[in-house]
PANU-742637 format. One record per residue: residue number from 1; x, y, z of N, C-alpha, C in turn. Coordinates in steps of 0.2 Angstrom, whole numbers, plus 5000, padded with zeros to 4 digits. Example, Ala and Ser with C-alpha at 12.3 -4.5 7.8 and 13.67 -1.06 7.14 Angstrom:
2
<rec 1 <5066 4972 5039> <5062 4978 5039> <5066 4984 5039>>
<rec 2 <5064 4989 5035> <5068 4995 5036> <5064 5000 5039>>
This chain:
235
<rec 1 <4974 4966 4939> <4981 4968 4938> <4986 4963 4939>>
<rec 2 <4984 4957 4941> <4989 4951 4942> <4993 4952 4948>>
<rec 3 <4991 4956 4954> <4995 4957 4959> <4994 4952 4964>>
<rec 4 <4999 4949 4967> <4998 4944 4972> <5003 4945 4978>>
<rec 5 <5001 4945 4984> <5005 4945 4990> <5009 4939 4991>>
<rec 6 <5015 4939 4992> <5019 4932 4992> <5020 4930 4999>>
<rec 7 <5019 4933 5004> <5020 4931 5011> <5015 4925 5013>>
<rec 8 <5016 4922 5018> <5012 4916 5021> <5004 4919 5022>>
<rec 9 <4999 4915 5021> <4993 4917 5021> <4990 4917 5028>>
<rec 10 <4985 4921 5030> <4982 4922 5036> <4975 4922 5035>>
<rec 11 <4971 4919 5039> <4963 4920 5038> <4962 4928 5038>>
<rec 12 <4957 4929 5034> <4955 4936 5033> <4948 4937 5036>>
<rec 13 <4946 4942 5041> <4940 4943 5044> <4934 4943 5039>>
<rec 14 <4928 4941 5041> <4922 4940 5036> <4921 4946 5033>>
<rec 15 <4922 4952 5037> <4920 4959 5034> <4924 4960 5028>>
<rec 16 <4930 4957 5028> <4934 4959 5023> <4933 4954 5016>>
<rec 17 <4931 4948 5018> <4930 4943 5012> <4925 4945 5008>>
<rec 18 <4920 4950 5010> <4914 4951 5007> <4916 4958 5003>>
<rec 19 <4922 4960 5004> <4923 4967 5001> <4925 4966 4993>>
<rec 20 <4925 4971 4989> <4927 4970 4982> <4934 4968 4982>>
<rec 21 <4936 4964 4977> <4943 4961 4976> <4949 4966 4977>>
<rec 22 <4949 4972 4974> <4954 4977 4976> <4955 4978 4983>>
<rec 23 <4949 4979 4987> <4950 4981 4994> <4953 4974 4997>>
<rec 24 <4952 4968 4995> <4955 4962 4999> <4962 4962 4998>>
<rec 25 <4965 4964 4992> <4971 4964 4990> <4975 4970 4994>>
<rec 26 <4972 4976 4995> <4975 4981 4998> <4975 4979 5006>>
<rec 27 <4970 4976 5008> <4970 4973 5015> <4976 4969 5017>>
<rec 28 <4977 4964 5012> <4982 4959 5013> <4989 4962 5013>>
<rec 29 <4990 4967 5008> <4996 4970 5008> <4997 4974 5014>>
<rec 30 <4992 4978 5017> <4993 4982 5023> <4996 4977 5029>>
<rec 31 <4993 4971 5029> <4995 4967 5035> <5002 4964 5034>>
<rec 32 <5004 4963 5027> <5011 4962 5026> <5016 4967 5027>>
<rec 33 <5014 4974 5026> <5018 4980 5028> <5018 4980 5036>>
<rec 34 <5013 4978 5039> <5014 4979 5047> <5018 4974 5049>>
<rec 35 <5018 4968 5046> <5023 4963 5048> <5030 4964 5047>>
<rec 36 <5031 4968 5041> <5038 4970 5039> <5040 4975 5045>>
<rec 37 <5036 4980 5047> <5038 4985 5051> <5040 4982 5058>>
<rec 38 <5036 4977 5060> <5037 4973 5066> <5044 4970 5067>>
<rec 39 <5046 4968 5061> <5053 4965 5060> <5058 4970 5059>>
<rec 40 <5057 4976 5058> <5062 4982 5058> <5064 4983 5050>>
<rec 41 <5059 4981 5046> <5061 4982 5039> <5057 4988 5036>>
<rec 42 <5059 4990 5030> <5056 4996 5027> <5049 4994 5025>>
<rec 43 <5045 4999 5026> <5038 4997 5023> <5037 4995 5016>>
<rec 44 <5040 4998 5011> <5040 4996 5004> <5044 4990 5002>>
<rec 45 <5040 4985 5001> <5044 4978 4999> <5048 4980 4993>>
<rec 46 <5054 4977 4992> <5058 4979 4987> <5055 4975 4981>>
<rec 47 <5051 4969 4981> <5049 4966 4975> <5043 4969 4972>>
<rec 48 <5040 4974 4976> <5034 4978 4974> <5036 4984 4971>>
<rec 49 <5035 4985 4964> <5036 4991 4960> <5032 4997 4963>>
<rec 50 <5035 5002 4964> <5031 5008 4966> <5026 5011 4961>>
<rec 51 <5027 5010 4955> <5022 5011 4950> <5016 5007 4950>>
<rec 52 <5017 5001 4953> <5011 4997 4954> <5007 4999 4961>>
<rec 53 <5011 4999 4966> <5008 5001 4973> <5013 5005 4976>>
<rec 54 <5012 5011 4979> <5017 5015 4983> <5014 5015 4990>>
<rec 55 <5018 5013 4995> <5017 5013 5002> <5019 5020 5004>>
<rec 56 <5014 5025 5004> <5015 5032 5005> <5018 5033 5012>>
<rec 57 <5015 5030 5017> <5017 5031 5024> <5014 5025 5028>>
<rec 58 <5018 5023 5034> <5016 5018 5037> <5019 5020 5045>>
<rec 59 <5016 5017 5050> <5018 5018 5057> <5016 5012 5061>>
<rec 60 <5020 5010 5065> <5018 5004 5070> <5020 5006 5077>>
<rec 61 <5016 5006 5082> <5018 5006 5089> <5018 4999 5092>>
<rec 62 <5023 4995 5092> <5023 4988 5094> <5022 4987 5101>>
<rec 63 <5023 4992 5105> <5021 4991 5113> <5013 4991 5113>>
<rec 64 <5010 4995 5110> <5003 4995 5110> <4999 4990 5105>>
<rec 65 <5004 4987 5100> <5001 4983 5095> <4996 4985 5091>>
<rec 66 <4998 4991 5088> <4994 4994 5083> <4999 4997 5077>>
<rec 67 <4995 4997 5071> <4999 5000 5065> <4994 5003 5061>>
<rec 68 <4997 5007 5056> <4993 5011 5051> <4997 5010 5045>>
<rec 69 <4993 5009 5039> <4996 5009 5032> <4993 5013 5027>>
<rec 70 <4996 5017 5024> <4993 5021 5019> <4996 5019 5012>>
<rec 71 <4992 5017 5007> <4995 5015 5001> <4991 5018 4995>>
<rec 72 <4994 5019 4989> <4991 5021 4984> <4993 5016 4978>>
<rec 73 <4987 5014 4975> <4987 5009 4970> <4987 5012 4963>>
<rec 74 <4991 5010 4958> <4992 5013 4951> <4993 5021 4953>>
<rec 75 <4998 5023 4956> <4999 5030 4957> <4999 5035 4951>>
<rec 76 <5002 5032 4945> <5003 5036 4939> <4996 5036 4935>>
<rec 77 <4991 5032 4937> <4985 5031 4933> <4980 5036 4935>>
<rec 78 <4975 5038 4930> <4970 5042 4932> <4965 5039 4936>>
<rec 79 <4966 5032 4937> <4961 5028 4941> <4965 5026 4948>>
<rec 80 <4969 5030 4950> <4973 5029 4956> <4968 5028 4962>>
<rec 81 <4969 5023 4966> <4965 5023 4972> <4970 5023 4979>>
<rec 82 <4967 5026 4984> <4971 5027 4990> <4967 5023 4995>>
<rec 83 <4971 5019 4999> <4969 5015 5005> <4972 5017 5011>>
<rec 84 <4969 5017 5017> <4972 5018 5023> <4969 5012 5027>>
<rec 85 <4974 5009 5031> <4971 5004 5035> <4974 5004 5042>>
<rec 86 <4969 5003 5047> <4972 5003 5054> <4972 4995 5056>>
<rec 87 <4977 4993 5059> <4978 4986 5061> <4980 4985 5068>>
<rec 88 <4978 4979 5071> <4979 4978 5078> <4983 4971 5078>>
<rec 89 <4987 4969 5082> <4990 4963 5084> <4985 4959 5090>>
<rec 90 <4983 4953 5087> <4979 4950 5092> <4983 4945 5096>>
<rec 91 <4979 4941 5100> <4983 4936 5105> <4987 4931 5101>>
<rec 92 <4986 4930 5095> <4990 4925 5091> <4996 4928 5087>>
<rec 93 <4997 4934 5089> <5003 4938 5086> <5001 4939 5079>>
<rec 94 <4995 4940 5077> <4994 4941 5070> <4990 4948 5069>>
<rec 95 <4992 4951 5064> <4989 4957 5062> <4982 4957 5059>>
<rec 96 <4978 4961 5062> <4971 4960 5059> <4967 4967 5059>>
<rec 97 <4962 4967 5055> <4959 4974 5054> <4952 4972 5051>>
<rec 98 <4947 4977 5053> <4940 4976 5049> <4941 4977 5042>>
<rec 99 <4946 4980 5040> <4947 4981 5032> <4948 4988 5030>>
<rec 100 <4948 4993 5035> <4951 5000 5033> <4945 5003 5028>>
<rec 101 <4946 5008 5025> <4942 5011 5021> <4942 5009 5014>>
<rec 102 <4936 5010 5010> <4936 5008 5003> <4940 5012 4999>>
<rec 103 <4943 5010 4993> <4947 5014 4990> <4944 5021 4987>>
<rec 104 <4948 5026 4989> <4946 5033 4988> <4950 5035 4982>>
<rec 105 <4948 5040 4977> <4952 5042 4972> <4958 5046 4975>>
<rec 106 <4963 5044 4973> <4970 5046 4976> <4972 5053 4973>>
<rec 107 <4974 5058 4978> <4977 5064 4976> <4984 5063 4973>>
<rec 108 <4987 5067 4970> <4994 5066 4968> <4999 5064 4973>>
<rec 109 <5004 5060 4972> <5009 5058 4978> <5011 5065 4981>>
<rec 110 <5013 5065 4987> <5016 5072 4990> <5023 5074 4986>>
<rec 111 <5023 5080 4985> <5029 5083 4982> <5035 5083 4986>>
<rec 112 <5040 5087 4984> <5047 5087 4988> <5045 5091 4995>>
<rec 113 <5049 5088 5000> <5049 5091 5007> <5051 5098 5007>>
<rec 114 <5048 5103 5010> <5050 5110 5010> <5050 5112 5018>>
<rec 115 <5054 5117 5018> <5055 5120 5025> <5048 5124 5027>>
<rec 116 <5047 5125 5034> <5042 5129 5036> <5041 5136 5033>>
<rec 117 <5036 5138 5031> <5035 5145 5028> <5035 5145 5021>>
<rec 118 <5038 5140 5017> <5038 5139 5010> <5032 5137 5008>>
<rec 119 <5031 5139 5001> <5024 5137 4998> <5023 5130 4998>>
<rec 120 <5017 5128 5001> <5016 5120 5002> <5017 5118 5009>>
<rec 121 <5020 5122 5013> <5022 5120 5020> <5022 5126 5024>>
<rec 122 <5016 5127 5028> <5015 5133 5032> <5018 5132 5038>>
<rec 123 <5017 5126 5042> <5019 5126 5049> <5025 5120 5049>>
<rec 124 <5027 5119 5055> <5032 5113 5056> <5028 5106 5055>>
<rec 125 <5022 5106 5058> <5018 5100 5057> <5012 5102 5055>>
<rec 126 <5010 5099 5049> <5003 5101 5046> <4999 5094 5046>>
<rec 127 <4993 5095 5050> <4989 5089 5050> <4984 5088 5045>>
<rec 128 <4984 5083 5041> <4979 5082 5035> <4973 5077 5035>>
<rec 129 <4971 5077 5042> <4965 5073 5044> <4968 5066 5047>>
<rec 130 <4963 5061 5047> <4964 5055 5050> <4958 5050 5051>>
<rec 131 <4959 5045 5054> <4953 5041 5056> <4954 5037 5062>>
<rec 132 <4949 5034 5064> <4950 5029 5070> <4943 5026 5071>>
<rec 133 <4944 5021 5076> <4938 5017 5078> <4939 5013 5084>>
<rec 134 <4934 5010 5087> <4935 5006 5093> <4938 5000 5092>>
<rec 135 <4943 4998 5097> <4947 4992 5095> <4943 4986 5093>>
<rec 136 <4945 4984 5086> <4942 4978 5084> <4944 4972 5087>>
<rec 137 <4950 4971 5090> <4952 4965 5093> <4949 4965 5100>>
<rec 138 <4948 4970 5104> <4945 4970 5110> <4938 4968 5109>>
<rec 139 <4934 4970 5104> <4927 4969 5103> <4927 4961 5101>>
<rec 140 <4931 4959 5098> <4931 4951 5096> <4933 4947 5102>>
<rec 141 <4937 4949 5106> <4939 4944 5111> <4936 4945 5118>>
<rec 142 <4931 4950 5118> <4928 4951 5125> <4920 4951 5124>>
<rec 143 <4917 4950 5130> <4910 4950 5131> <4907 4957 5128>>
<rec 144 <4901 4957 5124> <4898 4962 5122> <4897 4968 5128>>
<rec 145 <4895 4965 5134> <4894 4970 5139> <4899 4974 5141>>
<rec 146 <4905 4973 5139> <4911 4977 5141> <4914 4981 5135>>
<rec 147 <4910 4982 5130> <4912 4985 5124> <4913 4993 5126>>
<rec 148 <4909 4995 5130> <4910 5002 5132> <4917 5004 5135>>
<rec 149 <4921 4999 5137> <4928 5000 5140> <4932 4998 5134>>
<rec 150 <4931 4997 5128> <4935 4996 5123> <4940 5002 5121>>
<rec 151 <4946 5001 5120> <4950 5007 5118> <4949 5009 5112>>
<rec 152 <4952 5015 5110> <4951 5018 5104> <4957 5017 5100>>
<rec 153 <4958 5016 5093> <4964 5016 5089> <4963 5021 5083>>
<rec 154 <4967 5025 5084> <4967 5031 5079> <4974 5032 5075>>
<rec 155 <4973 5036 5070> <4979 5038 5066> <4978 5045 5063>>
<rec 156 <4983 5049 5061> <4983 5055 5058> <4988 5055 5053>>
<rec 157 <4986 5059 5048> <4991 5060 5042> <4994 5067 5043>>
<rec 158 <5001 5067 5043> <5005 5073 5044> <5010 5075 5038>>
<rec 159 <5011 5081 5038> <5016 5083 5033> <5021 5087 5037>>
<rec 160 <5028 5085 5037> <5033 5088 5043> <5038 5092 5039>>
<rec 161 <5039 5098 5041> <5044 5102 5038> <5051 5099 5037>>
<rec 162 <5055 5102 5033> <5062 5099 5032> <5066 5100 5038>>
<rec 163 <5065 5105 5042> <5069 5106 5048> <5069 5101 5053>>
<rec 164 <5064 5096 5053> <5063 5091 5058> <5066 5085 5056>>
<rec 165 <5069 5081 5061> <5072 5075 5060> <5067 5069 5063>>
<rec 166 <5065 5070 5068> <5061 5066 5072> <5054 5069 5074>>
<rec 167 <5049 5064 5076> <5043 5066 5079> <5043 5063 5087>>
<rec 168 <5041 5066 5091> <5039 5062 5098> <5031 5062 5098>>
<rec 169 <5029 5056 5097> <5022 5055 5097> <5021 5052 5104>>
<rec 170 <5017 5056 5109> <5017 5054 5116> <5024 5053 5118>>
<rec 171 <5026 5046 5120> <5033 5045 5123> <5037 5041 5118>>
<rec 172 <5034 5041 5111> <5037 5036 5106> <5041 5041 5102>>
<rec 173 <5047 5040 5100> <5051 5043 5095> <5050 5040 5088>>
<rec 174 <5049 5044 5083> <5047 5041 5076> <5052 5046 5071>>
<rec 175 <5056 5042 5067> <5060 5046 5062> <5056 5049 5057>>
<rec 176 <5057 5055 5055> <5054 5058 5049> <5057 5055 5043>>
<rec 177 <5053 5052 5038> <5056 5050 5032> <5057 5055 5027>>
<rec 178 <5061 5054 5023> <5064 5060 5018> <5058 5063 5014>>
<rec 179 <5052 5060 5013> <5047 5064 5010> <5043 5069 5015>>
<rec 180 <5044 5068 5021> <5041 5072 5026> <5033 5070 5027>>
<rec 181 <5031 5065 5023> <5024 5063 5024> <5023 5057 5029>>
<rec 182 <5019 5058 5034> <5019 5053 5039> <5012 5051 5041>>
<rec 183 <5011 5045 5043> <5005 5043 5046> <5007 5040 5053>>
<rec 184 <5004 5043 5057> <5006 5040 5065> <4999 5037 5068>>
<rec 185 <5001 5032 5072> <4995 5028 5075> <4996 5028 5082>>
<rec 186 <4990 5028 5086> <4990 5027 5093> <4984 5023 5096>>
<rec 187 <4985 5020 5102> <4979 5017 5105> <4979 5019 5113>>
<rec 188 <4973 5021 5114> <4972 5024 5121> <4964 5023 5123>>
<rec 189 <4963 5025 5130> <4956 5024 5132> <4951 5030 5129>>
<rec 190 <4946 5028 5128> <4941 5033 5126> <4939 5038 5132>>
<rec 191 <4938 5044 5131> <4936 5049 5136> <4929 5047 5139>>
<rec 192 <4924 5044 5134> <4918 5042 5137> <4916 5037 5131>>
<rec 193 <4911 5033 5132> <4909 5028 5127> <4908 5031 5120>>
<rec 194 <4905 5037 5121> <4904 5041 5114> <4909 5046 5112>>
<rec 195 <4915 5046 5115> <4920 5051 5113> <4927 5047 5113>>
<rec 196 <4930 5047 5107> <4936 5044 5106> <4942 5047 5110>>
<rec 197 <4947 5042 5110> <4953 5045 5114> <4956 5051 5110>>
<rec 198 <4958 5056 5113> <4962 5061 5110> <4969 5059 5107>>
<rec 199 <4971 5063 5102> <4977 5061 5099> <4983 5062 5104>>
<rec 200 <4988 5059 5105> <4993 5061 5109> <4997 5067 5107>>
<rec 201 <5000 5071 5111> <5003 5077 5109> <5010 5074 5105>>
<rec 202 <5010 5079 5099> <5016 5077 5094> <5020 5083 5094>>
<rec 203 <5027 5082 5095> <5032 5087 5094> <5037 5085 5089>>
<rec 204 <5039 5090 5085> <5045 5088 5081> <5051 5091 5083>>
<rec 205 <5056 5088 5082> <5063 5090 5085> <5068 5090 5079>>
<rec 206 <5073 5094 5080> <5079 5095 5076> <5084 5090 5077>>
<rec 207 <5089 5090 5073> <5095 5085 5073> <5099 5086 5080>>
<rec 208 <5098 5092 5083> <5102 5094 5089> <5097 5093 5095>>
<rec 209 <5091 5090 5094> <5086 5089 5100> <5082 5095 5101>>
<rec 210 <5082 5100 5098> <5078 5106 5099> <5071 5105 5097>>
<rec 211 <5066 5106 5102> <5059 5105 5100> <5057 5111 5096>>
<rec 212 <5055 5110 5090> <5054 5115 5085> <5046 5117 5086>>
<rec 213 <5042 5113 5086> <5035 5114 5087> <5031 5108 5090>>
<rec 214 <5025 5109 5092> <5021 5105 5096> <5014 5105 5093>>
<rec 215 <5011 5099 5092> <5004 5098 5090> <5000 5096 5096>>
<rec 216 <4996 5100 5099> <4991 5098 5105> <4987 5093 5102>>
<rec 217 <4984 5089 5107> <4979 5084 5106> <4973 5086 5102>>
<rec 218 <4970 5092 5104> <4964 5094 5102> <4964 5099 5097>>
<rec 219 <4970 5100 5093> <4970 5105 5088> <4974 5103 5082>>
<rec 220 <4972 5106 5076> <4976 5103 5070> <4981 5109 5068>>
<rec 221 <4982 5114 5073> <4987 5119 5071> <4993 5119 5076>>
<rec 222 <4999 5118 5074> <5005 5118 5078> <5007 5124 5081>>
<rec 223 <5011 5123 5086> <5012 5129 5090> <5017 5135 5086>>
<rec 224 <5021 5132 5081> <5025 5136 5077> <5020 5140 5073>>
<rec 225 <5015 5137 5070> <5010 5142 5066> <5007 5147 5071>>
<rec 226 <5004 5145 5076> <5001 5150 5081> <5006 5156 5082>>
<rec 227 <5012 5154 5083> <5017 5160 5085> <5018 5165 5079>>
<rec 228 <5016 5162 5072> <5017 5166 5067> <5011 5171 5066>>
<rec 229 <5005 5169 5069> <4999 5173 5068> <5000 5180 5072>>
<rec 230 <4996 5185 5069> <4997 5191 5072> <4992 5191 5078>>
<rec 231 <4996 5195 5083> <4992 5195 5090> <4988 5202 5090>>
<rec 232 <4985 5204 5095> <4981 5209 5096> <4984 5216 5094>>
<rec 233 <4990 5216 5096> <4994 5223 5095> <4996 5223 5087>>
<rec 234 <4996 5217 5084> <4998 5218 5076> <4992 5219 5072>>
<rec 235 <4986 5219 5075> <4980 5220 5071> <4978 5227 5070>>
């Protein structure tokens, strides 16, 4: 499709150079988006037409050195592909990743943002899945005998109701974009070598600072939705 990333080049991990070419381009774009967010710029580059590639959502926790980027390539085409990448910042201050997922058939881009209870938006925070893996940077920079201590890097796709203006992801405040579609990322210690780190608690707050709902670490249903479900007396 003739697409080229214009920023300076960085070495790509071997796992990525063996991937199909579209995956390599998606990986390079994800790193560029992470660099933009680290500089406080918007995820979608102005020189990149959305009809060619849309950055649906992106998040970066600079204190932990992790980022997540969700892009859809050729969003108006029947052959649209969706990519989600998790990235980490290494000791050279470079964003790296084992490559993210292979391109999956993309669903239609999210529609207009709706209030809680309206069709298409049941709760204040709706979780639409996520992904994660053991820290790639830790495993690359430490002895294999210590891999059982490697932290977990995870992400979650969220759909946030129109009432909310910000999310509290653990202790980090993240503005809700106009679309209400979000990708949040975190890094934390694993509960055991075979159990990933739980998602941090996520709360959505209104413009006046009121906490509207909370999504606990081990559930995908927020407190607002639970409060709307019938209790024993209503059955």
